[in-house]
N, C-alpha and C positions, 0 to 999 in steps of 0.2 A: 504494500500500500504506500509506503514511503517513497518508493521509486516512482509510482504512478503520480503521486502528488507533486513530486519534483518536476515532472514533465509539465504539470499544470502551472507550476510556480515560476516557469521561465520568464525572465525579465520582459516586461511590456506586452505579455501575451494574456495573462489572466485579467479579465475585466475588473473583478473585485477581489481584494486581498482575502486570502484564507477561505474563499467560498468553495474551492474545489473539494476540500474535506467534507464540508457540510453537504454538498451535492452527492458525494459518494456515499455518505452515511444515509442520506435520504433515499437513495436508490436501493441500498441494501434493505432498508425498512420496507420499501414498497414490495420487494420480492419475498419478504418474510412470509412464511405460511400463514394463511388466514387473513392477511391484510387486504389482498385483492378481493376476497370473498365478502369482506365487510363493506367495501365500497359498492360492490355490485348488489349486495343485499339491501342496502339503503338507497338504491337507485340513483347513486351519484357516480356511476361508472365513468362518466365523461371527465370528472375531476381526476380520477385515477389514470385514465388514458392520456390526458393532457400532461400530467406530471411525469408519467413514465416516458412519454416521447420527449419531453423537454429535457429530462435528466440524461437520457441515453445520448441525445444529440450533444448536450453540453459537455458530457464526459468524453465523447468520442472526438470532438474537434481538436484538442491538443495532440491526440494520438495521430490522427490523419495528417495534421500539420507537420508533425515530426517526420512522418513517412514521406510527405511531399518534399521536405527539405533534403532528406537523405537521398531520394531519387532524383533530386533537382527538377521537380515538376513545378516550374515557376511561371508566372505571368510577367514577361519582361516589358517594361514601359516602351511605348512607341507613340507616334504622333496622334493616333486615334484614341489612345488610352488617356484616362484622367489621372491615374496614379503615377507617382514619381519614382518609386523604388520597386525592385523585383519582389513579388508577393507569391507565397505558396498557393497552389490550387488544391483541388481534391476536397474542398469543404463540402461539396455535394455528397460525398461518400458518407459523411456523418449524418446528413439529413436523410439519405436513403436508408441507412442502417437503422436509424431511429424509427422511421415510419414503418419499414418492413418488420422490424423487431416488435414494435408495438402491436401491429395488426396480427402477427403470428402468435405472440405470447398471449394476447387477450382474445384470440379466436374470433376476431371481427372480420368475418369473411362471407362471401357470397359468390355465386356463379358470375354475375356481372363484374364484381371486383376482380375476379380471377382474370378476365379478359383485359381489364384496364391495367391490372398489376403486371401481367406478362408484357403488354405493350410498353408500359412505363419502364420496366426493367430493361427491355431491349433498347429503348431510347437512352436510358441511363448508361448502359454499357458502351453504346456508341459514343456518347459524350465523354465518357471516361477515356476511351481510346483516343479521342480527339484532343483531350487535355494532355495526355502523355505524348502522343505522336500524331501531329496534325493530319486530318483526312479532309478530302474535298467536300464542298457544300453539296454537290450533287449526290455523293454517296450518302451523306447524312440524311438528306431529304428522302432518298430511296428507302433507307432503313426505317425512317419515321413512317413512311407510307405502309410498309410491311407491318409495323407495330399497330397502326390504325386498322388495317385489314384484320389482324388477329382480334382486336377489340370488337370489331363489328361482328366477327364470327361468333363471339360469345353473346351477341344480342344487344350490345351497347351502341345505339344509333339514334340520331334525331328522329322524333316520332311526332309529326304534326300534319302530314299530308294525307290525302285519301289512300286507302289501302288497295291501290291498283299498281300496275307495273311502273308507270311513269312516276307515281308518287314515291314508290320505294327507291327508284333510281335517283331521284332528286334528293331524297333523304340521305342516301349513301354519299352522294357528291357533297352535300352540305356538311355531313359529318367529317369528311376528309378535310374540307376547307376550314372548318371550325377547329379541329384537332391540330392540324399543321400550323394554322395561323396563331393560335394561343400559345402553342409550344414554342414556336420560334420568337414570338413577341416577348415572352417571358425571358428568353435568352438575350434578346436585344436590350432589355431593361437591366441586365446584369452589367451595367457600365459605370455604376457609382456605388460607393460603399453603402450597403444596407438596402438598396433600392428594390431589387428583385425579391429578396427575402422578406422585406417588410410588406411589400405588395401581396405576396403570397399569404402572409399572416392575416392581413386585412381581408383579402378576398375569401380565404377559407373560413375566417371568423364569421363573416356575413353569410356565407353559404350555410354554415352551421346553425346560425340563428334562424335563417330562412327554413332550414330543414326542420327545426323544432316547430315553427309556426305552421308548417305544412304536414306535420305528423309523420316525419321520416327520421326516427331516432337512429337508425343504422347509418344513414348518410351524415347525420350530425356527429356521430362518433368518428367517422372517417375524416371529416373536416377538422375536428378537434385534434386528431392524431397528426394531421399535416401541419396545423398551426403550431402545435407544441414542438414538433421536430424542427420547424423553421425558427421558432422563437429561441430554441436552445442554441442555434447557430448564430443568431443575430448579434449577441454581445461581442463576438469576436470579429464581426464584419462591419458593425457600425459602432465606433468607439468615440468617446468624448475627447476631442482635441488630439486624436491620434488616427493615423491611417489604419485601414483594415489589417488584421493580423493574418487573414487567410481569405481567399475568394471561393465562391461556389464552384467556378468552372462550368463548362458546358454540361457536364454530367448532372450537376445540381439544378441549374436553371431550367434545362429542358425537361428534366424529371418532374420538377414542380409544376411547370406549365402543362405538361401532359396530364398530370393528376388532377389539376384544377379543371381543365377542359373536360376530362373524362367524368368527373363527379357531377358536372352540370348535366351531362347527357344521361347519367345514371338516375338523376332525380326525377320525381314526378311532382312538379311544383304546385300542385293543388289547384289548378285552374282547368276547367273544361274547355275554355277557349285557349288555343295555343298562343295567341298574341300576348295575352296577359301572363300565361304560364312561363313563356320564355323571355318576356320583357324583364322579369325580376332578375334572373341570373345574368342577362345581358347588361343590365345596369351595373351590377356588381363587377363584371369583367370588362366593362366598357373601356377602361384605360388601355388594355391590351389591343382591343379592336381599333381604337382611335389611332394609336401609334403605328400600327401596321398599315392602316388605310392612308394615313397622312404621309408617311415616308414613301410608300409606293407611288401615290399620286404626285408627290413633289419630285421624285426622281424621274418619273416619266415626263412630267411637264417641263422639267429643266433639261431633258434629253441626256441625263446622266446614265440612264439605261434605255436601251432601244429594243431589247429582246429578253426572253425569259432567262437565258443563261447569264446575261449581264446582271439582271435583277437578283438572281440567286447568289452571285458571287460578289455583288457590290457591298462594300463596307465604307461607312462614313460617319461623320459626327453630325447627323441630321435628325436624330431621334428627339423625342420630347425633352428628355433631360438635358441633352446638348443645347437645344434651343433655349431652354429656360436659363441656363448658365450664360448664354450669349446675351440675355437681357440684363445681366448683372447680378443674378443670384449666385450665392456661394453653393458649393456642392451639397452641403447639409441643408441649406434653405430649399434647394431644388428637391431633394429627397422628401422633406416634410411637406412641401407644397403638393407633391404628387400623392403622398399619403393622405392628406386632408381632402384632396379632390376625389380620390377613390372612396374614402369613407363617406363623403357627402352623398355621392351617387348610390353607395351601398345602403344608406339610410332611406333613400328614395325607394329602393327595392323593397325594403321592409314595410314601408307605408303602403305600397301597392298591393300587398297581400290582401288587404281588406277593401281594395278599390275596385273600380269597374274597368271595362275595356277602354272607355274614354280616358280614364285616369292613366291607363298604360300608355296610350298615345301621347298624352300631355307630358308625362314624365320622360318618355323617350325623346320627345321634342325638346324638353328642357335640357336633357343631357346633350343633345346635338347643339343646342344654342350655347351651352357652356363651352363645349369643345371648339365651336366657331370663334368665340371670344378669345380663346387661347391661341387659335390659329392666327388671328389678327395681331395679337401681341408678338407671336413668334415671327411673323412676316416683318413686323416693325423692327424687331431685334435684328433680323437678317439684313435689312436695309442699312441699319445703323452700323452693323459689323462691316458691310461692304464699303460704306463711306470712310470708316476708320482705316480700312486697309488701303484705300486710295490715297488718303492723307499721308500714311506711312510711306507709300511708294514715292510720293512727291518729295517728302523730306529726304529720302535716300537719294 
């Protein structure tokens, strides 16, 4: 135990002094015979699952960080990156181990989750390989499509069109677009300390609350497990006045995106009308949809990409968090700005539960309006950035 705590106590790594020992003792307490049964007997199993996932992730991070340093699996700073020093990757391993371990240990399983879990594991392994030894964007997308196909095979698919051949075909196509879009958008948001992880905590938290309101306790437990796993990693990734001690890597961000997107499709959101039913999770996940749509539209309009291959391989500092920093916000201000934006729309989703179809349209229109305001601000910042660049060129 002393050796393990020594890993946690490495200088500038542990977020709070001496907390490692407390977390280790807490975890031992949770797995002590009878403790789990007590939580489940009193119908507060969600607290147990949250604590279990949080502690496993929190205890795993220093270990995987040590492994990343030993294997030299580092994110090296470059022009597109925000960080300034080489930073260990593999943080997603801790999140994956915590989530998978929590689900398996507490027997929170179903046939649908089996499909999502297999697909998420394939995406996770692909991202892990990419973190260690870079692979092409085309290959990653192909593997992600296989993962989605496996998930669909287990019955996890969008379900809102007529039960005819064309309805089923469009549902499959929409499922692919939804899963691939959210998975990769979550990966794009992994560009600032704490951003992708915090967004996953917020989105899974709201999905969990929505699951309770729509009488889906099983889905609530999955959401709580994912939130706890991410929250256990967050103190190492979003630190006060210090850069991140470790990054998620593609393995973590794509895994979290796949799980979030998959849980939305697993849910029956308590509405007979599909517009209202799907409006609630769309509001919660809107930040991912917005960023993907905006960057794609912007790149096509500016002729930065002219075909699918270029779109797939294009990398640039034109995502929402990059645009907000161009407006003058600091990195942490940008992160919390996006947190609050996501939480605001998440609350709209909870309000919609007791609303009508008209309310769904109004709240979706409100979300679009908010995002259009942000677009106007970002375009203004882009113009200001261009003027400053021209001034610098004249001075030179």
